[in-house]
Phi, psi and omega in degrees: 000318181297314182296314181297314181294316181296321179296314181293319178298318179296317179301314181287326177296318176292324178298338178290350177275358184294158180282341180285122176301321180295316179295318181298313181295314180298317182296321179295312179298318181294318180297316179294318181297315180294327177297312178294323179298317179296318179298316179294325181292325181269358179238287185295315182295320178297318178297318179295319179294324178295321176295320179294326179293322176297320176299320181293321180299322183272008176059046178257155182291160182295305184274310180269074186290347178283343182263128180260137180285148174267138180272111183285316183251106182291337180285340181275118182292148178288328185233102181287143177286343178276119182296147180289136178238125177282176180297318181294323178295323180292335181275348187293319182295310176296327178295315180296318179298320180289315185295326187269010171289143189296325179293319179295319180297317178297318179297317180298314181297317181297314182296313183292319179290325177295316178295325177298316180296320178298317181293324177299321179291326184280336187303313181298345182267002179294134179280142181259142175129187178208104180295132184293337179293336183293336183278000186237144171295151184293339179268008179284143178292331177292324177299317179293323179297315180296322177296320179295319178298317181293326187269337190249325186283128181279337182247151176262198182291154175286152176233137182248126173264105187270124179258115180286167184292158179144336180269150172259099188290345176279350178275121182303325180295323178284327176298324184293337180276357181244315191287173181231013182261211182295143177067004177281154182293149178294334180252028178293168181303310182296320181291322180293322176293320178299316179294326177295323178296328180291343178246054186302322183294343179257312187271346184059032174254124187259315186208142176253137175278173182290152178275134180298328181291316178293321179292326176294320176301316180293318181298321184272350187273340183263112182288148174058035178230305190253306190279125175227150179224161180274119185290342182277316182240359179077009181279187185278143170231138177297151182294337181266002183289138177245017179295143183296333181279356179265133181222160180289146181283152170251100186266119179294139182263149179280142175296329179294140177064029175055039175079015179287341183237155177291154177293166185299314179295322179293325178300308181295329183285318192254358177296324175294325177298317180300319183285344178262352185272122179279143177298147180214179179295326181275333181219096183270007181260006178302141188263004184298313185290320189263329193234001187302320181265006183267350182239143173244110183227163181234134179264138175271187184294338180263006178085011178272142186259142170242113182280129178257279183256149176206167177223158181233122188264140172224181180232137171285160170287173181297120183256125187246319185247169177300324178300319179296314181296316181294318178295322178298316178297315183301311184284331175295318176296321180295318178297315181296324177294320178294320178296316179301315180297320180294316180296316182294322179289328181281322187255337184076011181259151179274074181250138184240143173239131176228153182261145179214137169216165189297332183265357184297325183297335180270325188258350180293336179296334183283350177291334180239022187296323180296313180298312182297322180295311182293325177294316179299315180295321180296316179299317180295320179294321178296316178299315179296321180296314183297315182295314181290330176296317178292318183294329180270012180070036180059038173277093189294323183293314179296319180294317178296322177298319179295316181293324177296320177295320179297315179298320178300316180297317180296315180295316179297323179294322178291326174294321177292330176302319177291317182297320182265011176058048177257124183281154176271119180204192182297324181293312180292328175297319176299317180294327177294325175293321175299323180300323178297313181297317181294318181294320176299321179296321177296317188277331186299316182299315181292320179295319179294316178297324179292316183290332183261003181293138178264003180287165173300155183308324183289346184244003187292317181295316178297319179296321179295318179297316181296323184288313189244359182301315180295324178296320179298319182289308186279325186275333184247308186291309185295329180290343179262000180300324180303348176303334184302328183296338179292344179294340183261013180292145178283339181266125182296330180301316180289318182296322184279306190272344181247324174278301185301313184288310183294321177297317179295322179296316180296315180296313179296319178298319179294313182297317181285320182285333185255344181241302186288315184298317175300322178295317178297320177298322180295321177293319177295321178298317178295321179292321184289316183257359179052052181283000000 
């Protein structure tokens, strides 16, 4: 009990180091719960059992302990010297004799290793993610709403490519790495997003909105149409204003690009006007509606603006499955990295562009889910190995056999995840950590009985099965049978990740701990003692 509890507590404590918040929270609660459970088992349970034994000695009933039974047959002793054997205990000796026959052992090894190889092939095909529909009953109105969104909406969520500060937007060379019009770079921010939209089936980018920089160029390029200022104080006037003090701006043109763009001083002067001007029939390029909140700028004492941060909005295509969402996040990050590299190579400035959408915070974790899962499992396996190595008196062969069995269960469980269409996510990663603890619990009892057996070497494995086999069946397997009721849950999330996975873990743990592990121990025993 001590070894099993300590191993499971250690596994969950190490699991709390995982990058998944869900795994971290679950691992902390599980480690604390198992700690208290172990303390109660060696204190409260022992006290209760001692009281029950006193009741048994005095021949009192189980529930009505105040009533003492009468002994009808005085010749029948109250306490037989022959220990009580349950049905499962009586079956252990013939089971051990059958399992340890050489033909049976060869068959067991072939079957288990063959299934292991199949699962190894299936693991790379496991789908990553967590479909939001799984968390809802099928008769929920939210479930119907999500289906309608997936089937009817042609566009997905908006995505913002955020450009951090560092560029001088009044500088034509810096403008060229952002804009998408004439004389702009082929690898500019706007052009790279435009090219990504052309490959929608790969990038999941459906449509790009207009660039505030290009629209500002258009807004400032047409004289006597859009830009107006207050002749009394030099402030802003709307383009539709007919007030007598409002007059059209005279925007100086840049020598660069033959006057297609405003001069540097004019850029800083009139960019706030552009962002305050509402679109109208006469001037549809006003930036108030589309870009007012997209720029972060600072005004100096003369009213000139210095633009720091800004964003450029595009739209994802309609995203329906977890694969779609994850791919959208992946390619948006890739596009932003390419834009960042292009800007830095063109300007030599340490300017960064990153992509953001409302769902990225949930799905970005799946970009590294394989790495995080294997790291979490590796830490748990190392912890279990160290504890069991110490507990077995540094019996390296027995400990390695136990760890190999645990790894087999985890690999087989991941293969079953593909067969049962279970996605890899924080929930399934948590269950895989649980699989390590459950399998160690199956194997620890048998390994301890094997190491402490006083029988001759040729009989130790059989003696271990006879001693603890019934305990493994009744104490571990049967206590997990209530998992079956989760199969009738209305929520698919519970049915998939808690019934299918946990039920499979219990079955795999039992089969490996009660069939494969004894066979493996027998081979190690033969190797060790050269029987």
